[in-house]
C-alpha positions as CSV (number, residue, x, y, z in Angstrom):
1,M,-109.7,36.9,16.7
2,D,-108.3,38.5,13.4
3,I,-107.2,41.8,14.3
4,S,-108.9,43.2,10.9
5,L,-112.3,42.1,12.4
6,K,-111.7,43.9,15.8
7,P,-113.2,47.3,14.4
8,H,-116.4,45.3,13.5
9,R,-116.6,43.9,16.6
10,M,-116.6,47.2,18.4
11,L,-119.2,48.6,16.0
12,F,-121.6,45.7,16.7
13,L,-121.2,45.9,20.6
14,S,-121.6,49.6,20.5
15,T,-124.8,49.5,18.1
16,M,-126.5,46.9,20.7
17,A,-125.5,48.9,23.6
18,F,-126.9,52.0,22.0
19,T,-130.0,50.2,20.9
20,V,-130.7,49.0,24.6
21,C,-129.9,52.5,26.0
22,F,-132.3,54.2,23.0
23,A,-135.3,51.5,24.0
24,A,-134.6,52.7,27.6
25,W,-134.6,56.3,26.8
26,M,-138.1,56.2,25.3
27,V,-140.0,53.7,27.9
28,N,-142.0,56.6,29.6
29,G,-143.6,57.3,26.5
30,V,-145.3,53.7,26.8
31,L,-145.7,53.4,30.5
32,V,-146.8,56.5,31.5
33,T,-149.6,56.3,28.9
34,F,-150.4,52.7,30.3
35,L,-150.6,54.0,34.0
36,V,-152.8,57.0,33.1
37,E,-155.2,55.0,31.1
38,N,-155.6,52.6,33.6
39,N,-156.2,55.4,36.3
40,L,-153.2,54.1,38.3
41,F,-152.0,57.8,38.4
42,T,-154.0,60.7,37.9
43,W,-151.5,63.0,36.2
44,N,-152.8,65.9,33.9
45,A,-151.6,66.7,30.5
46,V,-148.8,69.1,31.7
47,Q,-147.3,66.5,34.1
48,I,-147.6,63.9,31.4
49,G,-145.9,66.2,29.0
50,F,-142.8,66.5,31.4
51,L,-142.7,62.8,32.0
52,L,-142.4,62.3,28.6
53,G,-139.9,65.3,27.8
54,V,-137.6,65.1,30.6
55,P,-135.7,61.9,29.5
56,V,-135.4,63.5,26.1
57,L,-134.0,66.8,27.6
58,V,-131.8,65.2,29.7
59,G,-130.2,62.8,27.3
60,S,-129.8,65.7,24.8
61,V,-128.2,68.1,27.2
62,M,-125.9,65.5,28.6
63,R,-124.5,64.8,24.9
64,L,-122.0,67.4,25.1
65,P,-120.3,66.4,28.5
66,I,-120.5,62.7,27.3
67,G,-118.9,63.6,24.2
68,I,-115.9,65.2,25.9
69,L,-115.6,62.5,28.4
70,T,-115.3,60.1,25.7
71,D,-112.6,61.9,23.9
72,K,-110.6,61.9,27.2
73,L,-111.4,58.7,28.8
74,G,-112.5,56.5,25.9
75,G,-115.9,55.0,25.0
76,R,-115.5,51.5,26.6
77,W,-115.4,52.9,30.2
78,V,-118.1,55.9,29.4
79,M,-120.5,53.6,27.7
80,T,-120.2,50.8,30.3
81,A,-120.8,53.5,33.0
82,I,-123.9,55.1,31.3
83,L,-125.4,51.7,30.7
84,L,-124.8,50.9,34.8
85,F,-125.9,54.1,36.0
86,C,-129.1,54.3,34.2
87,A,-129.9,50.7,35.5
88,V,-130.3,52.3,39.1
89,P,-132.9,54.9,38.6
90,M,-134.7,52.6,36.1
91,F,-135.1,49.8,38.8
92,F,-136.1,52.3,41.4
93,L,-139.0,53.5,38.9
94,S,-140.5,50.2,39.9
95,Q,-141.0,51.5,43.3
96,A,-142.3,55.1,42.5
97,N,-145.5,55.9,44.1
98,S,-145.7,59.7,43.4
99,Y,-145.3,62.2,40.4
100,T,-142.3,63.6,42.1
101,S,-140.4,60.4,42.2
102,F,-141.3,59.3,38.7
103,L,-140.0,62.5,37.5
104,L,-136.7,62.6,39.5
105,L,-136.2,58.9,38.4
106,S,-136.7,60.0,34.9
107,F,-134.0,62.6,35.1
108,G,-131.8,59.7,36.1
109,F,-132.5,57.2,33.4
110,G,-132.7,59.9,30.9
111,I,-128.8,59.9,30.7
112,S,-129.5,56.8,28.5
113,G,-130.0,59.1,25.7
114,S,-126.5,60.6,25.9
115,A,-125.1,57.1,24.9
116,F,-125.2,58.3,21.2
117,A,-122.5,60.9,21.8
118,A,-120.3,58.1,23.6
119,G,-120.9,55.5,20.8
120,V,-120.1,58.1,17.9
121,A,-116.9,59.0,19.3
122,Y,-116.0,55.6,20.1
123,T,-117.1,54.0,16.9
124,A,-115.2,56.5,14.6
125,V,-111.7,55.8,16.0
126,W,-111.9,52.4,14.9
127,Y,-112.4,53.2,11.1
128,P,-110.4,55.1,8.7
129,K,-111.9,58.5,7.5
130,E,-113.2,56.9,4.1
131,K,-115.3,54.5,6.0
132,Q,-116.4,56.3,8.9
133,G,-119.8,57.4,7.3
134,T,-121.0,53.8,6.9
135,A,-119.6,52.8,10.3
136,L,-121.4,55.7,11.9
137,G,-124.5,54.8,9.8
138,I,-124.8,51.3,11.1
139,F,-124.0,52.7,14.5
140,G,-127.2,54.9,14.2
141,V,-129.3,51.9,13.6
142,G,-129.6,51.6,17.2
143,N,-132.3,54.3,17.1
144,M,-134.4,51.2,16.5
145,G,-134.7,50.9,20.0
146,A,-137.2,53.4,20.3
147,A,-139.6,51.2,17.6
148,F,-138.8,48.1,20.1
149,T,-140.2,49.8,22.9
150,T,-143.3,51.1,21.1
151,L,-143.7,47.6,19.4
152,F,-143.2,45.3,22.5
153,A,-143.5,47.2,25.6
154,P,-147.2,47.5,25.3
155,S,-147.5,43.8,24.8
156,I,-145.2,43.0,27.7
157,L,-147.4,45.2,30.0
158,N,-150.5,43.3,28.9
159,S,-149.0,40.0,29.7
160,L,-147.3,41.3,33.1
161,T,-150.7,42.6,34.3
162,K,-152.6,39.6,32.9
163,Q,-154.7,41.9,30.5
164,G,-155.2,44.5,33.3
165,A,-156.2,42.0,36.0
166,N,-153.2,42.5,38.2
167,L,-152.5,46.3,37.3
168,E,-149.7,46.3,40.0
169,A,-147.4,44.1,38.1
170,W,-146.6,46.9,35.6
171,R,-143.7,47.3,38.2
172,T,-141.9,44.5,36.6
173,L,-141.3,46.4,33.3
174,P,-138.7,48.9,34.9
175,K,-137.0,46.1,36.5
176,L,-136.9,43.9,33.1
177,Y,-135.4,47.3,31.5
178,A,-132.8,47.7,34.4
179,A,-131.7,44.1,34.1
180,L,-131.2,44.4,30.4
181,L,-128.8,47.5,30.9
182,V,-126.8,45.8,33.5
183,V,-126.5,42.6,31.2
184,F,-125.3,44.7,28.3
185,A,-123.1,46.6,30.5
186,I,-121.3,43.5,31.4
187,I,-121.3,42.3,27.7
188,F,-119.8,45.8,26.4
189,L,-117.1,45.7,29.1
190,L,-115.9,42.3,28.6
191,G,-116.2,42.4,24.7
192,T,-114.6,45.6,23.9
193,E,-111.3,47.4,24.3
194,N,-110.6,51.0,25.1
195,K,-109.3,53.4,22.6
196,K,-109.1,57.4,23.0
197,P,-109.9,59.4,20.1
198,G,-108.0,62.6,21.4
199,E,-105.7,62.1,24.1
200,G,-103.4,64.9,25.5
201,K,-105.9,68.0,25.1
202,T,-106.8,70.5,27.6
203,M,-110.5,71.3,28.3
204,A,-110.0,74.5,26.5
205,Q,-108.6,72.9,23.5
206,R,-111.4,70.3,23.3
207,L,-114.2,73.3,23.6
208,L,-112.2,75.3,20.9
209,P,-114.3,74.1,17.8
210,L,-117.6,75.2,19.5
211,K,-116.6,78.8,18.4
212,E,-116.9,77.7,14.9
213,F,-120.2,78.5,13.2
214,R,-119.9,75.5,11.2
215,V,-120.5,73.4,14.4
216,W,-123.5,74.8,14.9
217,R,-124.8,74.5,11.3
218,F,-124.2,70.9,11.7
219,G,-126.3,71.2,14.8
220,L,-129.1,72.8,12.9
221,Y,-129.1,69.8,10.3
222,Y,-129.2,67.5,13.2
223,F,-132.2,69.6,14.8
224,F,-134.1,69.0,11.5
225,V,-133.3,65.3,10.7
226,F,-132.8,63.8,14.2
227,G,-134.8,66.2,16.1
228,G,-137.5,65.9,13.6
229,F,-137.5,62.3,13.6
230,V,-137.7,61.8,17.5
231,A,-140.4,64.5,17.5
232,L,-142.6,62.9,14.9
233,A,-142.1,59.5,16.5
234,Q,-144.4,61.1,19.4
235,W,-146.3,63.5,17.6
236,L,-147.7,61.1,14.9
237,I,-150.0,59.2,17.3
238,P,-151.9,62.4,18.2
239,Y,-152.2,63.3,14.6
240,Y,-153.4,60.1,13.4
241,V,-156.0,59.9,16.3
242,N,-157.6,63.4,15.7
243,V,-157.0,63.9,12.0
244,Y,-157.9,60.5,10.6
245,S,-160.1,59.1,13.8
246,M,-157.9,56.0,14.3
247,T,-157.7,54.1,17.6
248,I,-154.4,54.5,19.8
249,V,-153.2,51.1,18.9
250,T,-153.4,51.8,15.3
251,A,-151.9,55.1,15.5
252,G,-149.0,53.6,17.4
253,F,-148.5,51.1,14.6
254,M,-148.4,53.9,12.1
255,A,-146.0,55.7,14.2
256,T,-143.7,52.5,14.4
257,A,-143.9,52.2,10.5
258,F,-142.4,55.6,10.3
259,S,-139.4,55.5,13.1
260,L,-138.6,51.7,12.3
261,P,-137.5,52.2,8.5
262,S,-136.1,55.4,9.6
263,S,-133.8,53.8,12.0
264,V,-132.8,51.2,9.8
265,I,-131.9,53.1,6.6
266,R,-129.3,55.2,8.8
267,S,-126.7,52.5,7.6
268,V,-127.4,53.3,3.9
269,G,-127.2,56.9,4.7
270,G,-123.7,56.5,6.0
271,W,-122.6,54.6,2.7
272,L,-123.9,57.1,0.6
273,S,-122.1,59.9,2.4
274,D,-118.8,58.0,1.9
275,K,-119.6,57.6,-1.7
276,A,-121.1,60.9,-2.8
277,G,-120.1,63.2,0.1
278,A,-122.3,64.3,3.2
279,R,-122.7,67.8,1.2
280,I,-124.5,66.4,-1.7
281,V,-126.5,63.8,0.4
282,L,-127.9,66.3,2.8
283,L,-128.9,68.6,-0.1
284,W,-131.0,65.8,-1.7
285,V,-132.4,65.1,1.9
286,F,-133.6,68.5,2.6
287,G,-134.8,69.0,-0.7
288,I,-137.0,65.6,-0.9
289,C,-138.2,66.2,2.7
290,L,-139.4,69.8,1.7
291,I,-141.2,68.6,-1.4
292,C,-143.0,65.9,0.6
293,L,-143.7,68.5,3.5
294,A,-145.2,70.9,0.9
295,F,-147.7,68.4,-0.2
296,L,-148.6,68.0,3.4
297,F,-149.5,71.6,3.7
298,I,-153.1,71.5,2.9
299,P,-155.2,70.0,5.7
300,R,-158.2,67.5,5.8
301,M,-161.0,69.9,5.5
302,E,-164.4,70.5,4.8
303,I,-165.7,74.0,3.5
304,K,-169.1,75.7,2.6
305,A,-168.5,78.7,0.5
306,P,-170.6,81.0,-1.3
307,G,-171.5,80.1,-4.9
308,Q,-173.5,81.6,-7.9
309,G,-177.1,82.5,-7.0
310,I,-180.2,83.3,-8.8
311,M,-181.7,86.6,-9.2
312,A,-185.4,87.6,-10.3
313,N,-185.9,88.9,-13.7
314,Q,-188.6,91.1,-13.0
315,Q,-191.0,92.2,-9.9
316,G,-193.5,89.4,-9.0
317,T,-195.0,87.4,-6.5
318,V,-193.8,83.9,-5.7
319,T,-196.6,81.3,-6.5
320,E,-194.2,78.2,-6.0
321,V,-191.3,77.1,-4.2
322,S,-189.6,73.6,-4.2
323,S,-186.4,71.9,-4.1
324,S,-186.0,72.0,-7.6
325,E,-187.7,75.2,-8.9
326,I,-189.0,78.6,-8.0
327,K,-191.8,80.2,-9.7
328,I,-192.5,83.8,-10.0
329,N,-195.8,84.8,-11.7
330,D,-195.0,82.8,-14.9
331,D,-191.4,82.7,-14.8
332,K,-189.7,79.4,-13.5
333,Y,-186.1,79.4,-12.0
334,M,-184.8,76.0,-11.8
335,L,-182.1,75.2,-9.2
336,Q,-178.9,73.7,-10.1
337,N,-177.8,70.3,-8.7
338,A,-180.6,70.4,-5.9
339,I,-180.4,67.9,-3.3
340,D,-181.6,67.2,0.0
341,A,-180.3,69.8,2.3
342,E,-179.9,67.6,5.4
343,E,-178.3,64.9,3.2
344,E,-175.9,67.3,1.8
345,V,-175.0,68.5,5.4
346,T,-174.4,64.9,6.6
347,F,-172.1,63.8,3.8
348,Y,-169.8,67.0,4.0
349,F,-170.0,68.2,7.5
350,G,-170.6,64.9,9.3
351,I,-167.9,63.4,11.4
352,D,-168.0,59.7,9.6
353,H,-166.3,59.8,6.0
354,A,-165.8,55.8,6.5
355,D,-167.7,55.0,3.2
356,E,-166.4,58.1,1.1
357,G,-164.0,55.9,-0.7
358,F,-160.3,57.0,-1.9
359,L,-160.3,60.7,-3.1
360,F,-157.1,61.9,-4.5
361,L,-158.1,65.6,-5.2
362,P,-160.3,67.8,-3.4
363,T,-164.0,67.2,-4.1
364,T,-166.6,70.0,-5.0
365,T,-170.3,70.0,-5.2
366,F,-172.6,72.9,-6.0
367,N,-176.4,73.4,-5.2
368,Q,-178.7,76.4,-4.8
369,E,-181.1,76.9,-1.9
370,P,-184.1,79.2,-1.9
371,L,-184.1,82.4,-0.1
372,V,-188.1,83.0,-0.6
373,K,-191.2,81.3,0.1
374,K,-194.6,81.3,-1.4
375,G,-196.3,84.6,-1.4
376,D,-193.3,86.9,-1.1
377,V,-193.2,89.7,-3.4
378,V,-189.7,90.2,-5.0
379,S,-188.2,93.1,-6.9
380,K,-186.3,93.0,-10.2
381,G,-182.8,91.9,-9.2
382,Q,-183.4,90.5,-6.0
383,L,-181.4,87.4,-5.0
384,I,-184.1,84.3,-4.7
385,A,-181.8,81.6,-4.3
386,R,-178.2,81.6,-3.1
387,G,-175.5,79.5,-4.2
388,V,-173.6,77.0,-2.0
389,T,-170.4,75.3,-2.9
390,H,-169.1,72.5,-0.8
391,I,-165.3,71.4,-0.9
392,Y,-163.9,68.5,0.8
393,F,-160.4,67.5,0.9
394,Q,-159.8,64.0,2.0
395,A,-156.1,64.3,2.6
396,N,-156.1,60.6,2.0
397,K,-154.5,58.7,5.0
398,W,-152.4,56.4,2.9
399,I,-151.2,59.2,0.7
400,F,-150.5,61.1,3.7
401,S,-148.5,58.1,5.3
402,G,-146.6,57.4,2.3
403,L,-145.3,61.0,2.2
404,I,-144.4,60.7,5.9
405,F,-142.6,57.4,5.2
406,I,-140.4,59.0,2.6
407,V,-139.7,61.8,5.2
408,G,-138.7,59.5,7.8
409,I,-136.5,57.5,5.3
410,M,-134.8,60.9,4.4
411,M,-134.4,61.8,8.1
412,G,-132.5,58.6,8.8
413,I,-130.2,59.0,5.7
414,G,-129.7,62.9,6.8
415,S,-128.8,61.7,10.3
416,A,-125.9,59.5,9.2
417,A,-124.6,62.0,6.6
418,V,-124.6,64.7,9.5
419,Y,-122.0,62.8,11.3
420,K,-120.3,61.9,8.2
421,H,-119.8,65.9,8.1
422,V,-118.6,65.8,11.7
423,S,-115.8,63.1,11.0
424,D,-114.7,65.0,8.0
425,Y,-114.3,68.3,9.7
426,Y,-113.2,67.2,13.2
427,P,-111.7,63.8,13.2
428,N,-109.8,64.6,16.6
429,D,-112.7,66.0,17.9
430,I,-115.7,63.8,17.2
431,G,-117.0,63.3,20.8
432,T,-117.0,67.3,21.5
433,V,-118.5,68.2,18.2
434,G,-120.6,65.1,17.9
435,G,-121.5,66.0,21.4
436,I,-122.8,69.6,20.7
437,V,-124.4,68.6,17.4
438,G,-126.2,65.8,19.3
439,V,-127.6,68.2,22.0
440,L,-128.9,70.3,19.4
441,G,-130.5,67.2,17.6
442,G,-132.0,66.1,20.9
443,L,-133.2,69.5,21.8
444,G,-135.3,69.3,18.5
445,G,-136.8,66.0,19.9
446,F,-137.9,68.1,23.0
447,F,-139.0,71.2,21.5
448,N,-140.5,70.4,18.4
449,P,-143.4,68.9,19.9
450,I,-144.0,72.1,22.0
451,I,-143.7,74.3,18.9
452,F,-146.1,72.0,16.8
453,G,-148.6,72.2,19.8
454,Y,-148.1,75.8,20.0
455,F,-149.1,76.6,16.4
456,L,-151.7,74.0,16.7
457,K,-153.4,76.1,19.5
458,V,-153.1,79.2,17.8
459,T,-154.1,78.3,14.4
460,G,-156.4,75.3,15.1
461,V,-154.7,73.5,12.1
462,W,-152.8,70.3,12.5
463,T,-150.7,70.8,9.3
464,T,-148.7,73.8,10.8
465,C,-146.1,71.3,12.0
466,W,-145.4,70.4,8.7
467,M,-145.2,74.0,7.4
468,F,-142.6,74.8,10.4
469,L,-140.6,71.7,9.4
470,A,-140.6,72.9,5.9
471,F,-139.3,76.3,6.8
472,V,-136.3,74.7,8.9
473,A,-135.5,72.4,5.9
474,I,-135.4,75.8,3.7
475,V,-133.1,77.3,6.2
476,C,-130.8,74.2,6.0
477,I,-130.8,74.3,2.3
478,V,-129.6,78.1,2.3
479,L,-126.9,77.3,4.8
480,Q,-125.6,74.4,3.2
481,R,-125.7,75.9,-0.3
482,A,-123.9,78.9,1.0
483,A,-121.2,76.9,2.8
484,T,-117.6,76.5,1.3
485,K,-117.7,73.2,-0.6
486,K,-115.6,70.3,0.5
């Protein structure tokens, strides 16, 4: 093969290996949900949360040591070792019969998430500085492994279990993932050559960049763009179910529609960073995300508020009360926008809004309700009918999904731009610096859903997650603007 094609071959194999690792990293999201829904295991919400979060946490924390090892040993050996090592606990997951065994094995295959740090360091050394952004962006497309799992794993489980007739056949799924890891380990080992990005350095020298604030600033950026992406890929499913009353299947499809384009677009983010510079790209990413998130602040809501009422012009006795008027002596008081009270409550405060159509702006209606009955004696200035204003904001699901789609695209572009920053400033320490940046980004994927859940519990408002992400985006903009230009 022409030596000029060698870097592209390394990039292709690294991307494929990372895709498989990322698919394995996210398998618990589908598998645990299947097992609990079919009553094969009776795990509570806390236990489920740990089973979903532990692989993300382990894969994130291990990115720093994996990055350092890649700098020292080379990506060929480290990536192959990750694939083979994770295949073992993944295979034995098929034999798990308790929560403890499931949790421990999840710790094991969670290391697959650290393959990103190995792949970034390995890919970067094959390309010159001016092309590293594009190369790393293409490598980052491997994030689509998560979308492949959410798309195909449920169907594979249904096929294996014969639509639930043989539920114990779920145990074949981890074996298939383990086999896939082993096959790609062999392909990667045979198809790649080793190359070390940072030879001859001591451990102290390798860790020296971590003293710089810039590294942690890059980590915060990645906390937002990548951590936010991973968190929303999971959080959007309960969001759609609870806010828009979608089925879990439909919500899963909508979440995949968010995550898949975000993964694919990373290659564009790398190319843009090479052409315009990572600094400018990130400022645009944070700015566009902030605008979209601000539009998501207002929750889907139904409010009944006091409106303008009617007061008696003079003292008298109520002689007639109806849904349209109140008569006191010879004076008539017409009620505005009077409609059937039960119909009003059902329309505005019922659960089903399926027939409401497309409402872009908040909808407001007003009516007046009698406070007196026939025979009552009222004084001048007494309130005889109260005004009621009904405000309904649909937060249309298609507008919501469109804004989320834009946020996902921006996060994909931003993820590539962050690592272009890393390769610009630390060309000889990409494994170490990229490792810590990857750790912080992965921790965002672990902690963001916890933070979202906390705000939801405290306020009862689902849109607080967008407020938190907007706050992080503002901090990122301030830090990026204040940083020395390069």
